[in-house]
N, C-alpha and C positions, 0 to 999 in steps of 0.2 A: 516439783511434784508432777506438774503437767508434762514436762519433758520426759520424766522417768516413765510415765504411763504411755504417752504417745510414741515413745521410742519403740514400743512394741510393734507398731505398724512398720517401722524400718526393719526390725528384726524379722517380721513376717515376710517382707519382701526378699530378705536374704536367706530365707529358709531353704530354698533349693541348693544354695551354696553350702549351707551346713550339711545338707544331705550328702553332697559330694565330698566334703572334707571329712566328716565324722562317720559316714557310712551307717552301720547299724546302731551306733551310739548317738545319732543325731537327735533322737527324741529326748534322751537324757540331757544332752547339752542344751537344748532349747528349754527344757524344764527348769533350768537354773534361773531364767528370767522371772516366771511367776513365783519361784521359791524366794528370790531376793525381795520381790515386792511384799510377799507374805511376811518375811522377817521385818521389813520396814514397818508394816502395819502393826506387828506385835510390839515393836519398840514404842509406838504411839499409844498403846493400850493404857498404860498408867495415867497419862495425861487426859485421855478421853474419858476414862472411867472416873476421873476426878471432876468431870463436868466441863472440861475445856473443849472448845470447838476450833479446829484448825482450818484456816482459810488460805488458799493459794490462788492468787489472781495474776492473770497474764492478759495484757491488752490484745484483743482480737480485731474488732472493728471500732476503733475509738471514735470515728466520726458519727457512728450510730449509737454510741454508748454501750456497745456489746463487748464483753470481756469473757475470756475463758477462765472461769472461776471453779475451782475444785474445793469441796467442803468435806471435811472428815469429822463426823460426829459419831455417836454410838451406832446409828443405823447404817450409815455408809461404811463404817469400819467393820461391822458384822458381815455385810455383804462382800466387802473387799476381801476379808479373810476367807470367806467361803469360795469366792471366785478364784483366788490365787492358790490356796491350799489344795482344793479339789482339782483345780486346773493343773497343778504340778503333777499330781498322781495320774490324771487323765493322759497327760503327755507321755509319762513314763509307760503307762499301760498301753498306749497306742503303739509304742515301739515294738512291743511283743505281739499285740493282736494283729497288727498290719505288717508284720515282719516280711520283707521281700515283696511287698506290694509295689507295683511300678509307679503308682501315684502317691506314694507316701509323702514326698516333698510338697505336693499340692495340698495334701491334708494338713500338714504342718502350717503352711501359709495361711489357709483359711481359718484354722482353729485359733491361731495366734491373733489374727485380725478380729475374730469373734470375741476372744477373751478381752482384748483391749477395748472393743466397742462396749462390752458389758461393764468393764471397769469405769469407762468414761460416763456411762449412764448413771451408775450409782454414786459417783463422786460429783456429778455436775450440780452446780448451784443455780445456773441460769436455765430458764425455760427453753430457750432456743438451743442451747448446748445439749440439754437433755434430749430434745427432739431429734437432733442430728445423730446422736449416738443410738437413740431408739431405732431409727431407721437403718442404721448400720448393722444393728443386731439382726434385723429382719433379713437384710440382704445376705449377710454372712451365714446365718442359719439356713437360708435357702440353699446356699452352695454346699453346706455340710450335709443337709438331709439328702440332697441329690448328688452326693459324692460319687456313688456308683452310677454314673450318668448313662451307662449302657443298659441299665435296668429300667424298663418302662415304668414299673411300679414306683421306683425311687424318684423318677422325674415327676410323675403325677403327684406324689405325696409332697414333694418340695414345692411344686407350683401351688398346691392347695394351701399349704402353710403360708406361703408368701401372699397369696390373694387375701386370705382371712386377716393376717396380721397387718398388711399394708392398708387394707380397707379400714381397719381399726385405727391405724396410724393417721389416716386422713381426718377421722373424727377427733383424734387426740390433738392434732395440729390446731383445729378450730377451737377446741377446748382450752388449749394453752394460750392461744391468742386472746380469747375472751377473759381468761384468768389474768393475763398481764394487763389488759385494759381495765378490768374491774378493780384490781389492786393498785394500778399505777406503778407497777414495778415488774421487772423481769427476773428478779432474784427470788429463789424459792425460800431462802432463809428470811428475807424481808416480808414475804407474803405470809409465812407461818407466824410472824410476830404481830399480825394485824387483828388478833382477837376475833370479834364477830363482824368485822367490816365486810368480809367476803360473803359470809352466810346471809347477811341482810341485803346484799346487792341484788338489783333486779336481774342481773345476768347469772345469778347463782344456779338456777335450775337448768338453763341450757348448757352452761359450761360444765356442770357436773355430769349431765347426760353424755356429753361428748367425751369427757375424761373417762367415764366408766366404760363406754364402748371401747375406747382404746385399751384400757386395762383388761377388760373381760376377754377381748379377742386375743391379746398377748398371752394371758394366763389361762386360757382354755376354760373359761367359765361357761356354764350352760346358757344358751344353746350353741356356743362356739367351741365346745369341747372336742368335737369330732376330729379336728386336724391333728391333735396331739398323738393319739395312738397310731395314726397313719405315718407320723414322722419316725416311727420305728424302722422304716426302710433305711434309715441312716446306719452307718457302722456303730457298733456298741459303744466305743469311746465317746462318740457324739451324743448318743442317747443318755449315757451316764452323766455327761456334763450338762446337757440341756435340762434334764429333769431334776438334778440335785441342786445346782447352784446358779444357773444362769437364765437362759431365755424365758422359760415359763414363769420364773419368779420376777421378771421385770415388771409386769403389771401389778403384782403384789407389792413390790417395792414402791411403785408410784402411789398406790393407795395409802401405804403406810407413811410415805413422805408428806403427803398432803393431808393426812389425818388432822393435824393441829389446826389447819386453817379451814378445812371443808367438812370435817367430821362432826358428828353429834346432832345433826338435823334429822327430822323424821324421814326425809327422803333418803338420806345416807344410811340411816340405821335399818330401815325396812328393806331397801334395795339390796344392800350388801348382805344382810342377815339371811334373807330368803334365797337370793341367788346363790350365796355361798353354801347354805344348807342343802339346796337342791342339787348343786354341783357335787357336793360331797357324797350324797347318797347315789347319784347317777354314776359316778366313777366307781364306787364300791360295787354297785349292782351289776354294772356291765363287765367288771373284772372277772367275776366268777363264771362268765360264759365262755372264757377262752382257755385254751391249753398252751398257747404260745407264751413262754415265760416273759418275753419282752412286752407283750400285750398286757399280761397280768400286772406287771410293774407299771406300765404306762397308765392304765386305768386307776391304779392305786395312787399315782401321782395326781390325777385329776381329783381324787378324793381329798388328798392333802391340800391342794390349791383351793378347793372349795372350803375346807376347814379354816385356812388362813384368812380367806375373804370374810367368812362368817364371823370370826373373832374380831376382825377390824370393824365389822358392822355393829356388833354388840357394843364395843367401844368402852366398856368399863375398865377400871384399873386392872382387875383380875384378868380380863380378856386380853388386854395388851401384854401383860406378863406371859399369859399362855401363848400369845401370838409369837413372841420372839423365841420362847422355849421350843414350841412345836416347830418353828422354822429351822432352828439349828438341829433339832433331833431328826427331822425329815431329811435334811441335806446329808447328814452323816450316814444314816442307814440306807437311803435310796441310792447314793453314790456307790456304796459297797455292794448292794444287791444287783445293780445293773452291771457292775464289773464281774460279779459272780455269774450273771446270766451270759455275759460274753465268754467267760472261761468255759462254761458248760457247752456253749455252741462251738467254740474253738476246738475243744478237746473231744467232744462226742459226735459233732457233725449234725446235731439236731437242736431245735429250740422248743420241741414239744415235751412238756414235763410228763405227760402220760406215757411217753416212750422211754423214759429214764427210770432208774431205780437202783438202789444199792451202791451208789457211787462213793459213799463215805470212805470205803477202804482204798479205792484207787486214787481218791483226791481228798486226803484227810485235812490238809490245811484249808482248802477251799470250803470243805464242809463245815469246819469250825467257824470260819468267817461268815458263811451264809447263815448258820444257826444264830449267831450273835446278832447279826443285822436283822434277821427275820423276827427274832424275839423283840427287838426294839420296835420294829414295824407293828407287831401285834400289841405292844404296850405291856410287856411282861416285866416285872421287877427282877433284878435291879438295873435294868437298862434305862437309858436316858429317855427313850420313847415312852416309857411308862409315866415318867414325870410330866411329859408334854400332854399325854392323854388325860391324866388326872386333872391337870389344870384346865384342859378343854371342857371336860364334863362339868367341872365346878363353874366355869364361865357360862355355859349354856343354861345351867340351872338358875343363874342369876339374870338371864336375859329378860328384856322388857317386852318388846313387841313380838307376838307369835311365839311365845316361849315354848309351849308344849309341842307345837309342830317341830320347832327346831330341836328340842330334846329328843323327840321320837326319831327324826331323821339322823341325828348324831349317833344315837344308840344303835340304830339299824346299820349305819355305815361302819361303826366300830366292829360290830359282829361280823359283817362281811369282810372287813379288812383283816380280822384275825384269821378267817378262813383262807384268804389270799396268802397271808404269811405262811400258814401251814402248808398250803399247796406248793409254794415256791421252795420250801426247804425240805419237807418230808417226802414229796414225790420223787425228786431227783436223787436224794442222798440216802434214803432209808427204804425199807421193804426189800423185795426180792431183786436180785441183780438182773438187769435186762440188757439185751444186746443192743448196741447203738451202731450207727454207720461207721464210727471210728472207735478204735480201742482206747478207752479213756486212760489218762494218766495225769499226774499233777502238773499244773501250769508252771511256766518259768517264773522266776522271782520278780521280774519287772511287771508281770501281770498280777502277781499276788500282793505286791506292796500296797496298792491302793485299798483293796477290800480289807486287808488285815489291819491297816492303820485306822481306817474310818470306822470299822466295826469295833476295834479296840477303844477308840475315842468314845463310842456310844456306851461301852461298858464302863470306862473310867469316869465319864461325866455322870453316869447314873449312880455310881458308888460315891463319888465326890462331887456333887452338883455345884458346890460353892465355887469350884474352879471356873465354871462358866458364869454363874450368877454374879459373883463379886467383881467380875471384870466386864466383859463386853455386853452381857445381857441386860444388866442394870442400865448401862448407858444407852443401849438400843431401845429399851422400853421407854426410857425418859424422852428420847428423841421422837418416838412415835406419839407419846402422850403430849408432848409440848411442854413438859414440866418434869422436874426431877422426881424419880420414884425410888422407893426403898423396899426391898423384899428379900426373901431368902428361899432357896429351893431345898426340898427334902424328899426322901423316899417315903417317909412315914408321917402321915398327918392324923393317925388314928383311924378308927372305923367310922366311916361316914358314907354318905350316899354315893359320891363319885367312886369310892373304893368298891362298894357293893355293885355298882353298874359295871365296873371293870371285871370283877370276878364272874358275874353272870354273863357278861359278854364273852369272856374266855371260854366258858362252858358251851354257850350257844355257837360260838365260832367254830369250836372243834366238832360239834355235831354237824354243822354245815359241811365241814371238810369231809367227815365220814360219809355223808350222803351226796358228795359233790357230783358224782356221775349221774345219779338220778335227777338231781336238781338241774344240771345242764340239759339233760334230755327233756325235761319239762319246759325249761326256758326256751328251748328250740321252737316250741309251738308259738312263741311270741315273735318269731322272726318276721312274719308278714307285717306286724305292727312296728317293730323296731326298725325295719328297713325303710320305713317312711318317716324317719326322724329328721333332725336338722341336716345331716349329711345329704339326704335325698333332696332337701331344699337347696343345698349348695349345688348339687349336680344339675338340678332343674334350672337354677340361675345361670350356670355356665352354658347349658344348652340354649337358654333363651338369648344369651349374649351372642352366641354363634348364629342363631336364627335372625336376630335383628341385624347383625353385621352382614349376613347374606342378603337380607332385604335392602338395606341401605346401599350396599354395593351395586345391587341390581338396578335400583331406582335412581340413586344420586350419582354413582360413579360408573355410568354406563358408557363412557368414552365419547359422548356427544357434547361438543364444546358449547353449543347453544344452551343446553341445560345447566352446565356449570356457570356460565355467565349469568343466566337468569336467576339461579339460586343465590349467587353472591350479590347481585344487584338488589333483589327483593329483600334479602336479609339486611343489607346495609340501609336500604330505604326505610324499612320498618323500625330498626333500632335507632338510627339517627333521626328519622322523622318524628318518632314518638318523643325522644328527648328534646328535640327542637320545639315541638308544639306544646308539650306539657310544661317544660321548665323555663323556656325563654319567650314563648308567645311573640314571634317576630312582628314588628310593626312595619306595615307596608307603606311607610311614608316615603315616596319616591320623589326626589327632587332632580329633575332632568336638567343637565347643563351640557348639552350635546351639540357639537358643530355639525353643519350639513355634510361635510366630507366624512365625518365619523359615522353618520347614519348610512352613507353609501357603503362604507367598508362593512358595517354590520349586516346590511342587506345582502351583500355579496356572500358573506359567511352563511347566512340563512339559506340562500339559494343553493350554495354548494352542498350544504347538508341535505337539503331536500332532493337534489339531483342524485347524490350518492346513495340515498335510501331507495329511490324509485327507479334508477336506471337499470336497464336490462343488459347494458354493455359494461364489461369490466373496465375497459379502457376509459370510458366516460366516467365511471364511478371513481377510478383512481385520479383522474384529472380534477373531478369535483372535490375530492379530499385534499388534493394539492392546493386548490383555490382557498379552501378553509385555512390551511396552514400558512399560506402566503398572506392572507388577510390578518391572521394573528400576528405574524411578523410585522406587518404594516402598523398594527395598533401599538406594538412595542416601540416602534420608531416614532410614531406620533406622540407618545407619552414619554419621550426623552429616555428611552432605554435602547440605544443603538446596539449595544453588545448583545442583549437578548434577541433583538431583531435579526442580527447577523447569524447568531447561533440557530435561531428558528429556521431561517432561510436555508442554511446548510443541511440541517437535519431533515427538513421537509423535502428538499431536492433529492437527498440520498434515499429517503423513504420512497418517494415516487419512482425513482429509477429502479430500486429493488423490486417494488411491486410490479412494475412493467416487465422486468426480467422473468418473473415467475408466472406471469399471466398465461403463457403458452403451456405450462405444466398443469394448469388447473382444469377440471372438467367443465363442461358447459353448464350454464345456468339451468337449474331445475327447481320445480316447486316441491320442496321437501316438507312444507308445513301447510296445514289446513287454514282456511280463512279465519276460523275462530282462534287458532294459535297466533296468526298474524295480528289480529285485534288485541290479543293479550300482550304481545310483544310491544305493540304501539303504546298500550296503556302503561306498561312498565317503564318503557323508555321515556314517555312523557312525564310520568310521576318522578322519575329520577332527575330529569331536567328541571322540573319545578322545585324539587328539593334542593338542588344545587343553587338555584336562583335565591331561594329563601335563606340558605346558609350564607351566601355572599351578602345579601341585604342585612342579615343579622350581624355578621362580622363587621360590616361597615358602620352599622348603627351602634354597636356595642363599644363602650369605653371603660371596661372593667380594669384594664391594665394600661400602663403607659406604653404606647407603641414602641417596639424595639427599633423601628426605623429612625426615631428621633435620636437614639444613641448612635446609630450608624452615621447619620448626617453630621452630628456634632463632633464625632471623633475620627472621621475618616482622614481629615487633613492633619490635625495635631498628633495623632498616634501613628497613622499609617502613611502620612505624607502623600496622599493620593486624593485627587478630586473626582475621579471616576469611582463612584461609590460601589457599583457592581463589581468592578475589578478588585477593590479593596476587600469586599466581602469574600470573594473567591480566593484571593491570595493571602489575606491576613486573618480575617475572622474565621474562615473555613479552611485553613491551610491544610490540615491533615486530611479533612474530608475531600478536598480537591486533589490532594496527592493520591488518595486512594482511587478516585475516579480516573485520574491519569494512568495509574497503574493498571486498572481494569481495561481501559481503552488500549493500552499498549499490549496487554496480553491478547485482546481480541484481534488487534492488527497482526500480531505475530501468527495467531491461529489462521487468519484469513490468508496471509502470505504463504504459510505452509501448505494450505489446501490448494492454492493456485499453482504452487510449484510441484505439487504431487503428480508424479507421472506413473501411469500403470506399467508394470513390468512387461517387457516384450515376450511374446510366447516363444518357447524353445521349439526346436525341431521335433523333439519327442512329443511335446504336448500338441503340436500342430498335427503330427501324424495320428495321434490318438483321437483328436477331434474329427479328422477326416474319416477315420475308420468308424467312429460313432455315427457320423452323418450318413455314411454309406449303409450302415446297419439299419438306421432308422428309416432310410429311404427305401 
């Protein structure tokens, strides 16, 4: 299973070759991959519907206990089918939409990589595996949104989406780590089987906050919703895939997957219910302000994502049934509507619905598919979207916390969504015929296949809902609930309050559509307020980052070496010194066992250091530094380390020679610092010296571990057959390290030799003549 899914990355890498081999049929050829995976998922449907959970394990990092485990239960099977089935039609659709595009091969490559990343995310059973695929979806979606990289708006939108989702990804990483620590396992299935252990853990609140931040940013929940409509800068096949089955539903999937182990608490219920309801209303409200058909659909996606989050927050059995039903319904009609939007743009040359009209005669098949999908979006029987909306109303009426506020926001969002559905289908296809930039005609078959099939499924499942309920939906709802559920779906449940709300909502939604122009004109007065929303906060944050970067570049990275050294030394001193004093409290028990000649060597070192710091002559300073180096070599020799002593002598001699060679290239001594700055430098240098002394005393006095030197001494002769322990360390214990150092030195020697042998080219007669003429002119 893992190889079947991950082979998609290999297929993505060879996508340019498919483009060369298959030409215009490359999209259809590549669509065979998700189609094959969809067929495999369908073959597993009977077993999963019967309650079986399929687990596929492949060792990844055995030494750390990390494996690449894929889990197929009802929830992952539902998402897997959505990703592969809709992905198949998106690939076919892209072949027609981007026909002749010079970067179509690059599009195929990134789209397939994104598809596999999303599949890995929904199938992953390990927390670390899930996070890896989570970040891959962020990166690949960034490349898809910014596909038209020559467009400034596309690049800006892609960067915005990446920043928001990756920031949430960092919070998610912290939450997943805390979740693994709290549960003592990195397996999601094991964590979901722990009952109340995680809910009662002291890390529950912080880990839940981090996980919610990751999910909310990915799935565009308020106040992170602003990046999703801007992502419409992507080509329409990308928008259709992102909004219907993949990227934006990743956060929803994560919340649903962790519902059994983390759901049900007051924090979970209140946060998800209120944030979801607010997001639902915000998306529907902002949608009717726009005339761009992709923007209309994008904001209605935010409405749907808020609805799904709210249903997970309510968490009752009915809410979870409504969740999986609404999830499937939204994926079908939203995928179809976005493809219809692309067809309209492709065939008419405009995305503005107010500039379209009467297209049903020129594009009859597209008009039928659009009507069916829009009716499902509006929740009109006998479409599958009607069943999802009825279950949603029934769930919010049974909500616990903040019930009436949630009911009010849900009903208002439903009314506005009905208006959006009417705008999307009635404005372009009905009314008077309007002139468009291009003469409209029916789209080619590869662009019609997706919307026709997806809209047809919305109608089929609405008339025969048991086809979905008796298969994948029961298993998916059971996986979200953490226990088996039994239910049936039907178009008719009698006259009840949800039905009355639906009928009233249809009437009010149509009235909003009739007065849409006047409503938009009045909403335009709110622009000064709306322009200061979350997106303005994002822009302010980006500007603040630039300002801070400019300041720190000007102050810290000013090209002055003394400042660099000062900052590094002070930072090291503060961090190490704090840890040393607070955690170790060094004991200054000094036991001197020093010979007279050793004191002389130390005194020479101190004198050399003082002269080097105070001398006004560079030659004297270099000689003083050389004295220090030779004294260190002498200490090595006195303490039975002749190899180190010889190495030190060679290095010190070479260093002194090099310093003397460059002395004549340096400017004269000058006072570049004030007396106060010199006092500061003396204080910092003295503090660092004192810190090093305390570290050495602490290390000598500390016996927390057996010294490694004892192992070296005991094994140098029996294992390495050498009595010179330093040589044994270099040749045997550090063999590869020493080989690397030799390699670096050899490269340096070759470079020096090449520089010494480099000879400047002799000037030609022509260049000499030109130089003479230039000198004469200058003179």
